[in-house]
BAFI-3210 file (N, C-alpha, C; in Angstrom, 3 decimals, decimal comma, padded with zeros to 6 digits):
// residues 265
n [1|2|3|4|5|6|7|8|9|10|11|12|13|14|15|16|17|18|19|20|21|22|23|24|25|26|27|28|29|30|31|32|33|34|35|36|37|38|39|40|41|42|43|44|45|46|47|48|49|50|51|52|53|54|55|56|57|58|59|60|61|62|63|64|65|66|67|68|69|70|71|72|73|74|75|76|77|78|79|80|81|82|83|84|85|86|87|88|89|90|91|92|93|94|95|96|97|98|99|100|101|102|103|104|105|106|107|108|109|110|111|112|113|114|115|116|117|118|119|120|121|122|123|124|125|126|127|128|129|130|131|132|133|134|135|136|137|138|139|140|141|142|143|144|145|146|147|148|149|150|151|152|153|154|155|156|157|158|159|160|161|162|163|164|165|166|167|168|169|170|171|172|173|174|175|176|177|178|179|180|181|182|183|184|185|186|187|188|189|190|191|192|193|194|195|196|197|198|199|200|201|202|203|204|205|206|207|208|209|210|211|212|213|214|215|216|217|218|219|220|221|222|223|224|225|226|227|228|229|230|231|232|233|234|235|236|237|238|239|240|241|242|243|244|245|246|247|248|249|250|251|252|253|254|255|256|257|258|259|260|261|262|263|264|265]
n.u [083,508|084,012|081,797|079,318|078,158|075,411|075,801|073,165|072,105|071,982|073,757|072,275|069,810|067,900|067,898|065,507|064,371|063,706|063,149|061,094|062,321|064,284|067,439|068,706|070,808|071,569|072,082|071,874|070,973|068,991|071,485|071,187|072,855|074,649|076,178|079,150|079,879|082,578|083,027|082,904|084,147|083,486|083,178|083,107|083,277|085,003|084,834|087,101|089,271|089,583|088,325|087,687|086,538|083,964|083,503|083,422|084,266|086,113|086,974|089,532|088,887|086,580|083,302|082,141|081,227|078,221|075,159|072,223|069,647|066,965|065,380|065,340|067,355|070,487|073,161|075,261|077,805|080,615|081,891|083,304|083,367|081,831|080,035|080,160|078,811|075,685|074,655|075,411|077,173|079,685|080,345|082,681|085,235|087,681|091,089|093,642|093,114|093,166|092,326|091,155|089,737|087,329|087,141|083,358|082,011|080,080|080,972|082,507|084,838|087,312|086,766|086,228|089,026|091,517|091,670|093,007|095,224|095,209|095,893|094,342|093,915|091,461|091,051|088,784|085,853|085,586|085,056|085,634|086,914|087,467|089,204|089,551|092,016|094,450|094,299|093,289|093,687|095,080|097,294|097,483|096,087|095,116|092,557|094,402|096,760|095,507|093,163|093,289|090,417|090,093|087,085|085,825|083,521|081,947|081,265|077,656|075,205|072,406|072,084|074,144|076,154|078,556|080,996|084,189|087,246|088,653|091,027|091,295|092,512|093,817|096,931|096,635|096,696|097,440|094,634|092,208|088,778|086,648|084,556|081,266|081,096|083,080|086,411|085,217|084,239|085,383|087,793|087,658|088,011|091,847|094,382|094,369|096,067|096,760|095,622|094,699|093,008|091,161|090,229|086,918|085,221|082,802|079,874|078,822|075,947|074,971|071,978|068,468|065,860|065,780|067,341|069,856|071,144|074,182|077,731|080,077|083,405|086,381|089,896|093,254|095,464|098,263|098,070|096,054|093,760|091,517|089,565|087,439|083,740|081,523|079,720|076,843|075,259|072,505|072,457|071,456|071,390|072,928|073,766|077,165|079,431|081,269|082,751|084,211|086,763|087,911|089,040|090,564|093,179|093,441|091,641|088,348|087,092|087,590|086,629|087,503|085,946|083,727|082,075|079,299|078,950|076,766|078,269|077,794|075,511]
n.v [052,157|049,776|049,882|047,595|046,004|044,303|042,887|042,357|042,052|040,611|040,042|041,088|039,244|039,796|039,210|038,179|040,337|041,392|044,013|046,001|047,313|045,728|046,509|047,109|047,413|045,090|046,545|048,189|050,318|051,559|051,135|052,144|050,246|049,949|047,389|046,500|048,897|051,214|052,342|050,504|046,966|043,807|040,695|037,380|033,962|031,022|027,834|025,616|023,903|021,206|019,684|021,922|023,746|025,626|028,750|032,335|035,281|038,297|041,597|043,862|043,700|044,333|042,035|040,152|038,459|038,165|037,120|036,719|034,161|032,188|032,258|034,266|034,443|034,911|033,615|030,609|029,975|029,227|026,337|023,140|023,295|025,445|028,090|031,868|034,731|033,244|033,374|036,116|038,794|039,692|043,146|045,327|048,250|049,650|048,237|048,011|045,454|043,804|040,291|038,071|035,189|033,146|031,022|030,056|031,163|030,155|027,274|024,016|023,572|025,571|027,688|031,179|031,015|032,347|031,661|031,955|034,633|036,895|039,107|040,981|042,781|044,115|045,297|047,990|048,062|045,214|041,705|039,215|035,951|034,312|031,965|029,505|027,032|024,191|021,893|021,139|020,965|019,020|019,767|021,413|024,517|025,941|027,318|028,661|028,634|031,190|031,031|033,635|034,403|036,166|037,449|037,635|038,290|036,430|037,263|038,128|035,521|034,077|031,781|029,869|028,239|029,161|027,811|027,184|026,111|025,234|023,803|021,772|020,220|018,152|017,162|016,131|015,934|018,032|018,261|017,600|018,975|017,510|017,478|015,013|011,312|009,136|008,451|008,608|011,217|015,060|017,226|019,891|022,064|022,558|020,685|021,861|023,365|022,100|023,968|026,024|028,107|027,921|030,301|031,187|029,049|028,152|026,709|025,629|024,750|023,365|021,804|021,120|022,897|024,682|024,437|022,378|019,292|018,642|016,596|015,927|015,032|014,454|014,232|012,996|014,752|014,167|011,761|010,948|009,191|008,888|010,685|010,824|010,074|010,097|014,013|015,041|017,731|019,937|022,840|026,239|028,179|030,934|031,109|031,816|029,407|028,128|024,835|023,032|020,843|019,127|017,733|014,924|013,506|009,987|009,936|008,763|010,538|013,036|012,404|013,017|014,975|016,776|019,746|022,451|025,832|028,518|031,547|033,681|035,543]
n.w [171,994|169,257|166,386|165,031|162,467|160,708|157,178|155,567|152,837|150,506|146,532|144,211|144,799|147,297|151,061|153,256|156,138|159,286|158,920|156,810|154,868|152,718|152,615|154,133|157,148|160,740|163,395|166,311|165,364|162,091|158,974|155,511|153,572|150,719|147,918|148,398|149,347|150,314|152,325|154,420|154,967|154,331|155,839|156,104|158,463|158,935|160,598|159,849|161,652|163,265|166,099|167,073|169,700|171,188|169,642|170,177|168,094|167,641|167,014|167,527|170,047|170,477|170,995|167,937|166,315|167,211|166,452|166,058|166,449|164,659|166,335|167,497|169,480|170,641|168,952|170,557|169,854|167,789|166,721|165,011|161,732|161,610|160,479|160,353|159,521|158,581|156,270|153,830|154,947|157,695|158,947|158,751|159,558|156,996|157,049|159,015|162,266|165,361|165,396|167,249|168,819|171,195|173,802|174,509|177,306|178,978|178,305|179,945|180,024|180,213|179,864|178,044|177,226|175,311|172,135|169,113|167,934|165,995|163,463|161,119|157,805|156,083|152,953|151,987|150,635|149,796|149,931|152,194|153,464|156,081|157,127|159,887|160,852|161,037|164,156|166,770|169,898|173,129|173,611|171,622|171,716|169,592|167,318|164,803|162,084|160,355|157,157|154,552|152,549|149,352|148,233|145,226|143,719|141,113|137,708|136,490|135,784|135,395|133,766|134,558|136,580|139,674|140,954|143,350|144,901|147,799|149,655|152,553|154,007|156,477|156,055|153,514|150,401|147,522|145,323|142,537|141,189|140,228|137,804|137,715|137,327|139,685|138,110|136,042|134,859|134,181|134,397|136,655|138,136|139,098|140,851|143,308|145,831|149,293|151,442|150,636|148,109|145,058|142,102|140,239|138,585|135,513|135,339|132,694|131,711|133,805|134,335|133,672|134,879|137,814|139,928|139,703|139,873|140,980|139,816|141,704|142,774|144,216|143,656|144,241|143,298|142,008|141,829|140,724|141,778|143,750|146,301|147,550|147,267|144,911|145,104|145,377|145,120|145,508|143,483|142,517|140,085|138,667|140,799|142,820|144,700|147,006|147,495|149,470|151,091|154,109|157,673|158,574|157,295|157,580|159,503|161,766|163,624|162,423|159,936|155,992|154,442|152,374|152,072|151,343|150,706|150,211|148,587|147,066|146,053]
ca.u [083,174|083,270|080,533|079,768|077,018|075,351|075,602|072,210|071,499|073,345|074,055|071,347|069,006|067,840|067,733|064,192|064,356|062,073|062,479|060,347|063,496|065,673|068,018|068,954|072,038|071,193|072,585|071,080|069,815|069,284|071,650|071,128|074,589|074,991|076,811|080,288|080,044|083,766|082,940|083,085|084,819|082,593|083,848|082,390|083,978|084,235|086,183|087,373|089,992|088,832|088,676|088,017|085,765|082,758|084,077|083,150|085,161|086,390|087,920|089,355|088,487|084,591|082,495|082,254|080,030|077,017|074,505|070,809|068,919|065,941|064,508|065,615|067,644|072,020|074,021|076,305|079,552|080,728|082,491|083,776|082,383|080,456|079,771|079,262|077,342|075,411|074,055|076,152|079,067|079,452|081,007|084,028|085,657|088,242|091,960|094,172|092,148|093,498|091,397|091,243|088,913|087,326|086,117|082,176|081,957|079,261|082,355|082,887|086,967|088,720|086,009|087,066|090,309|091,823|092,702|093,181|095,077|095,916|095,985|093,489|093,784|090,621|090,931|087,136|084,482|086,077|084,527|086,937|085,993|088,549|088,780|090,634|092,865|094,862|093,933|092,782|094,320|094,700|098,590|097,697|094,411|095,041|091,784|095,271|096,704|094,067|093,499|091,869|090,351|089,410|085,826|085,720|082,222|082,012|080,104|076,192|074,679|071,025|072,300|074,866|076,406|079,957|082,115|085,792|087,263|089,256|091,624|091,869|092,192|094,873|097,977|096,295|097,718|096,876|093,356|091,395|087,650|086,223|082,795|080,333|081,079|084,127|086,923|084,671|083,848|085,886|088,401|086,585|088,947|092,645|095,403|094,239|097,242|096,701|095,665|094,753|091,457|091,068|089,613|085,594|085,483|081,863|079,485|077,625|075,084|074,245|071,318|067,249|065,359|066,267|068,002|069,761|071,656|075,415|078,341|081,209|084,203|087,634|091,210|094,749|096,290|099,762|097,746|094,437|093,242|089,938|089,746|086,084|082,849|080,389|079,780|075,751|074,639|071,625|072,914|070,615|071,329|073,287|075,069|078,436|079,292|082,734|083,140|085,379|087,210|087,851|089,186|092,009|093,640|093,130|090,526|087,271|086,442|087,207|087,266|087,482|084,318|083,461|080,791|079,342|077,867|076,398|079,080|077,278|073,390]
ca.v [050,909|049,450|049,959|046,311|045,875|042,932|043,111|041,357|042,430|039,950|040,978|040,238|038,852|040,883|038,641|038,797|040,427|042,322|045,278|046,331|047,583|044,807|046,780|047,916|046,222|045,619|047,199|049,756|051,414|051,066|051,982|051,842|050,287|049,250|045,984|046,939|050,000|051,304|052,841|048,851|045,559|042,388|039,959|036,032|033,054|029,394|027,428|024,435|023,613|019,731|019,371|023,025|023,967|026,269|029,913|033,295|035,973|039,401|042,697|045,000|043,470|043,648|040,245|040,409|037,217|038,563|036,902|035,830|032,648|032,348|032,475|035,877|034,134|035,281|032,069|030,435|030,237|028,590|025,380|022,850|023,998|026,646|029,418|033,364|034,714|031,883|034,477|037,455|038,813|040,700|044,409|046,368|049,541|048,483|049,065|046,769|044,913|042,634|039,319|036,951|034,501|032,959|030,224|030,351|031,396|028,828|026,401|023,591|023,689|026,478|029,275|032,144|031,063|033,132|030,522|032,791|035,611|037,375|040,365|041,017|044,192|043,982|046,444|048,823|047,705|043,694|041,016|038,091|034,525|034,006|030,281|028,612|025,569|023,403|021,025|021,678|019,482|019,453|019,901|022,876|025,182|027,009|026,744|028,909|029,498|031,382|031,196|034,653|034,296|036,952|036,959|038,559|038,144|036,362|037,922|037,169|034,668|033,086|029,805|029,334|027,979|029,232|027,264|027,361|024,851|024,998|022,693|022,341|018,365|017,884|015,983|015,988|016,205|018,787|018,037|018,201|018,910|016,758|016,761|014,132|010,120|008,276|007,956|008,945|012,535|015,700|017,742|021,151|022,722|021,264|020,681|022,923|022,744|022,110|025,624|027,084|028,600|028,848|030,739|030,752|027,750|028,266|025,319|026,446|023,997|022,241|020,757|021,788|023,323|026,192|023,629|020,684|018,496|018,352|015,469|016,086|014,103|014,922|013,154|013,227|015,667|013,658|010,073|010,869|008,329|008,998|010,955|010,978|009,544|011,448|014,297|015,509|019,334|020,783|024,286|026,850|028,798|032,596|031,316|031,275|028,585|026,993|024,414|022,700|019,205|019,213|017,002|014,362|012,865|008,614|010,025|008,233|011,262|013,587|012,072|013,542|015,578|017,268|020,510|023,626|027,210|030,004|032,729|035,036|035,202]
ca.w [171,584|167,933|165,886|164,390|161,662|159,799|156,211|155,216|151,386|149,176|145,364|142,941|145,998|149,103|152,098|154,130|157,365|159,949|158,512|155,921|153,891|152,988|152,126|155,334|157,941|161,381|164,718|167,246|164,567|160,806|158,111|154,602|152,395|149,117|148,065|148,131|149,709|150,257|154,140|155,053|155,011|154,650|156,622|156,501|159,229|158,688|161,479|160,000|162,686|163,463|167,611|167,785|170,446|170,409|169,859|169,192|167,495|168,804|166,638|168,716|171,619|170,850|170,091|166,753|165,414|168,089|165,169|165,974|165,690|164,447|167,813|168,248|170,810|170,438|169,150|171,721|169,620|166,600|166,289|163,782|159,993|161,986|159,154|160,183|159,186|157,740|154,880|154,034|155,359|158,427|158,206|159,910|158,982|156,454|157,883|160,200|162,816|165,854|165,397|168,045|169,007|172,728|173,818|175,069|178,602|179,210|178,762|180,788|179,809|179,272|179,419|177,525|176,378|173,840|171,024|168,430|168,074|165,193|162,803|159,831|156,753|155,152|152,090|151,735|149,874|149,402|150,868|152,179|153,996|157,245|157,535|160,678|160,298|161,637|164,299|168,307|171,023|175,036|173,686|170,670|171,961|168,974|166,134|164,005|161,740|159,397|155,734|154,202|150,912|148,765|147,424|144,489|142,811|139,343|136,636|137,217|134,308|135,815|133,622|135,130|138,204|139,674|142,249|143,723|145,314|148,580|150,561|153,545|154,443|156,946|156,324|152,416|148,850|146,000|144,810|141,427|141,494|139,026|137,806|136,842|138,206|139,755|136,862|133,930|135,046|133,646|136,021|136,589|139,382|138,897|141,159|144,817|147,186|150,465|152,531|149,685|147,569|143,808|141,486|140,211|137,592|135,456|135,067|131,502|131,465|134,932|133,949|133,587|136,093|138,330|140,970|139,215|140,734|140,211|141,069|141,534|143,282|144,088|143,489|144,421|141,892|141,584|141,504|139,972|142,635|144,146|147,721|147,843|146,620|144,523|146,056|144,699|145,778|144,434|143,288|142,149|139,362|138,944|142,864|143,094|146,012|147,721|147,679|150,712|151,968|155,473|157,969|159,010|157,008|158,706|160,703|161,794|164,396|161,766|158,228|154,800|154,316|151,019|152,041|150,310|151,311|148,756|148,820|146,934|145,440]
c.u [082,718|082,406|079,766|078,147|077,062|074,798|074,165|070,970|072,428|072,986|072,963|069,912|068,901|067,426|066,466|064,707|063,550|062,121|061,905|061,227|064,609|067,294|069,050|070,016|071,598|071,887|071,344|070,124|070,626|070,050|072,258|073,040|073,984|076,024|077,895|080,866|082,060|083,812|083,121|084,014|084,121|083,577|082,865|083,614|083,647|085,367|086,190|088,628|088,889|089,496|088,611|086,873|085,122|083,431|083,546|084,650|085,435|087,293|087,952|089,489|087,082|084,278|081,979|081,146|078,835|075,530|073,143|070,384|067,752|064,870|064,430|066,854|069,553|072,786|074,758|077,889|079,435|081,802|082,657|082,990|081,198|080,985|078,771|079,835|076,914|074,859|074,455|077,065|078,287|079,962|081,802|084,004|086,732|089,576|092,453|093,127|093,121|092,274|091,556|089,372|089,057|086,802|085,221|082,904|081,297|079,904|082,412|084,159|087,036|088,064|087,029|088,307|090,521|092,969|092,919|093,370|096,306|095,621|095,180|093,929|093,045|090,763|088,859|086,564|084,808|085,001|085,427|085,832|087,537|088,620|090,358|090,623|093,281|094,431|094,461|093,361|094,326|095,972|098,343|096,212|095,132|094,038|093,436|095,728|095,364|094,689|092,582|091,893|089,711|087,946|085,371|084,591|082,240|080,829|078,370|075,787|073,458|071,032|073,245|074,921|078,221|080,451|083,430|085,910|088,676|090,014|091,919|091,892|093,493|095,447|096,780|097,279|096,927|096,014|092,824|089,811|087,394|084,465|082,202|080,782|082,935|085,096|086,519|084,637|085,590|087,089|088,015|088,002|090,441|093,724|095,481|095,321|096,931|096,688|095,528|093,295|091,468|090,371|087,884|085,775|082,986|081,162|078,540|076,546|074,829|073,265|069,764|066,951|065,825|067,934|068,987|070,367|073,146|076,747|079,377|081,353|085,392|088,988|092,438|095,134|097,568|099,093|096,838|093,426|092,176|089,970|088,346|085,038|082,246|079,517|078,024|074,695|073,066|072,154|071,540|071,085|071,296|073,390|076,144|078,426|080,875|082,415|084,529|085,912|087,797|088,149|090,227|092,449|094,077|092,358|089,836|086,496|086,285|087,443|086,786|086,219|083,926|082,213|080,679|078,436|078,062|077,716|078,118|076,064|073,276]
c.v [050,852|049,417|048,457|046,223|044,606|043,253|042,021|041,111|041,526|040,624|040,404|040,017|039,204|039,433|039,217|039,470|041,106|043,379|045,560|046,781|046,681|045,257|047,683|046,842|046,377|045,944|047,715|050,296|050,907|051,730|051,817|051,517|049,714|048,575|047,186|048,550|050,210|051,636|051,517|047,729|044,765|041,020|038,353|035,102|032,002|028,825|025,782|023,807|022,024|019,987|021,081|023,271|025,060|028,164|030,616|034,142|036,996|040,225|043,491|044,957|043,517|042,317|041,011|039,195|037,315|038,173|036,253|034,911|032,997|032,610|033,982|035,534|034,215|033,702|031,897|030,899|029,431|027,060|024,466|023,074|024,917|027,979|030,697|034,335|033,524|032,575|035,558|037,355|040,197|041,994|044,981|047,340|048,784|048,821|047,676|046,872|043,774|041,605|038,174|036,025|033,706|031,964|030,679|030,647|030,692|027,553|024,845|023,110|024,801|027,465|030,241|032,455|031,826|031,655|031,039|033,771|035,965|039,193|040,015|042,488|044,174|045,235|046,938|048,265|046,255|042,915|039,454|037,615|034,202|032,386|029,733|027,349|025,310|022,206|021,054|020,496|020,024|020,008|021,165|023,818|026,008|026,533|028,091|027,874|029,664|030,987|032,352|034,624|035,521|036,840|037,989|037,730|037,910|037,317|037,054|036,617|034,140|032,285|029,757|029,299|028,311|028,512|027,371|026,152|025,289|023,736|022,407|020,898|018,457|017,056|015,454|016,590|017,323|017,979|018,494|018,248|018,254|016,689|015,793|012,600|009,996|008,694|008,404|010,745|013,828|016,726|019,476|022,665|022,348|021,667|022,249|022,418|023,462|023,784|026,617|027,448|028,355|029,335|030,448|029,784|027,982|026,903|026,216|025,664|022,466|021,224|021,543|022,179|024,539|026,174|022,654|020,179|018,442|017,548|015,705|015,285|014,900|013,580|013,266|014,047|015,002|012,218|010,097|009,389|009,616|009,385|010,772|009,866|010,439|012,294|015,194|016,583|019,510|022,481|024,951|028,026|030,054|032,636|031,212|030,157|028,363|026,285|023,647|021,239|019,518|018,078|016,467|013,332|011,435|009,093|009,369|009,637|012,284|013,213|013,136|013,953|016,795|018,052|021,883|024,700|027,809|031,294|034,136|034,401|035,929]
c.w [169,894|167,577|165,343|164,303|160,882|158,701|155,591|153,882|150,712|147,621|144,729|143,587|147,235|149,982|152,980|155,679|157,836|160,049|156,864|154,569|154,040|152,756|153,063|156,150|159,545|162,667|165,523|166,855|163,240|160,045|156,735|153,948|151,477|149,033|147,377|148,581|150,644|151,378|154,638|154,378|155,381|154,737|156,623|157,318|159,279|159,721|161,218|160,408|162,965|165,293|168,000|168,845|170,048|170,721|169,381|168,773|167,123|167,828|167,450|169,998|171,919|170,298|168,956|166,128|166,753|167,146|166,341|165,753|165,072|164,955|168,553|169,520|170,462|170,455|169,994|171,166|168,002|166,238|165,224|162,985|160,814|161,382|159,902|159,476|158,035|156,462|155,046|154,556|156,568|158,245|159,413|158,988|158,243|157,291|158,806|161,906|163,858|165,337|166,494|168,292|170,780|173,112|175,316|176,236|179,511|179,281|179,610|181,173|179,178|178,905|179,495|177,690|175,289|173,128|169,745|168,505|167,029|164,116|160,939|158,880|156,255|154,217|152,145|150,248|149,613|150,288|151,261|153,156|154,509|157,840|158,483|160,041|161,106|162,701|166,057|168,977|172,213|174,839|172,868|171,002|171,330|167,937|164,983|163,360|160,785|157,746|155,178|152,636|150,318|148,099|146,352|143,498|141,108|138,619|136,504|135,978|135,251|135,081|134,009|136,388|138,226|140,824|142,376|144,297|146,588|149,501|151,272|154,497|155,307|156,501|154,754|151,055|148,383|145,400|143,084|141,855|140,252|138,895|136,768|137,683|138,589|138,660|135,569|134,189|134,456|134,414|135,929|137,284|139,037|139,761|142,488|145,568|148,490|151,494|151,310|148,611|145,590|143,037|141,250|138,753|137,093|135,113|133,916|131,775|132,909|135,213|134,332|134,968|136,908|139,899|140,682|140,159|140,118|140,749|140,701|142,354|143,217|144,080|143,649|142,689|141,472|141,024|141,026|141,036|143,483|145,416|147,893|147,027|146,335|145,603|144,980|144,809|144,622|143,993|142,265|141,158|139,156|140,299|142,514|144,554|146,396|147,690|148,639|150,825|153,399|155,837|158,039|157,935|157,729|159,536|161,015|162,666|163,018|160,100|157,690|154,662|152,935|151,727|151,142|150,925|149,921|149,006|148,007|146,236|144,300]
res [m|k|k|i|i|y|f|i|a|a|f|g|l|l|i|t|s|c|s|k|d|d|t|l|v|q|n|t|e|y|e|k|v|a|p|g|d|p|k|y|s|y|i|k|f|l|n|l|t|p|g|s|p|v|v|n|y|y|l|d|g|t|k|f|s|a|a|l|s|s|l|g|v|e|n|a|g|y|a|y|n|g|l|f|p|d|l|g|y|a|v|t|s|p|g|s|h|a|l|t|a|k|i|i|p|s|a|t|v|d|k|n|l|e|v|l|k|t|t|i|n|p|a|a|g|k|y|y|t|i|l|t|t|g|q|y|s|a|t|n|k|s|i|g|p|i|v|v|l|d|d|v|r|p|a|t|d|t|t|k|v|f|v|r|m|v|n|l|l|n|g|g|p|a|i|d|l|v|r|g|e|v|n|t|g|s|k|l|i|p|n|v|a|l|g|t|g|s|g|w|a|e|i|a|n|p|g|s|g|t|a|p|v|v|k|f|w|l|n|n|a|a|s|g|v|a|l|t|p|v|y|q|p|s|l|i|k|g|r|a|y|t|i|y|i|r|g|v|v|g|s|t|t|f|a|p|t|i|s|i|y|s|t|f|y]
***
């Protein structure tokens, strides 16, 4: 059986674990892993398939997303907008792997149904975010295809905030990420095509304090028309964040929504 371990030490800041040594990764036994150790590849999953059932991920037939909750109970699975792991990265061996996803066995509909089947080929010592796309339905029981982002850490600077933009709005246009108020802000990341992610942009003057509020909004890159109201997350200086838009154009069930997660600490 494939050995699966979970990387819980982030760059610069170590995440607290139950072990006294926070540079360890968790498995049935502990192993020291330095950030970027070429023995491993580092993977994060984000389910951005509207309508997705609750699923778990498998590599080469072995369950990969067996994370524990804060209560010590294994998480059931990951639905639409579910992120695994929510902190740090899961760790696997470099090279080609069969990636699948299955509906959780406790589901009342289509339990254990395979809803994703593809291949990934992560490189040694590198970090990736794997995003599911498309739109799940009774006639399209798939959470694919996937988009694979190469997570290259920007230079560490505790006076700045770094952001990138991912566009996974079903039926949407290319978008601009704009900093500031609607119709008066300046473009921070322009023309992000559907199904792609941008490189990192730095915010050199995010504001006072360690976690200032930074205002963003998105517009249609072709027309300049605002797609969203102002989004106002509190961002910690020295961190790198992924901002993403998800949902389906014209849908009320899966309305276009801006979300964010910390990519590097």
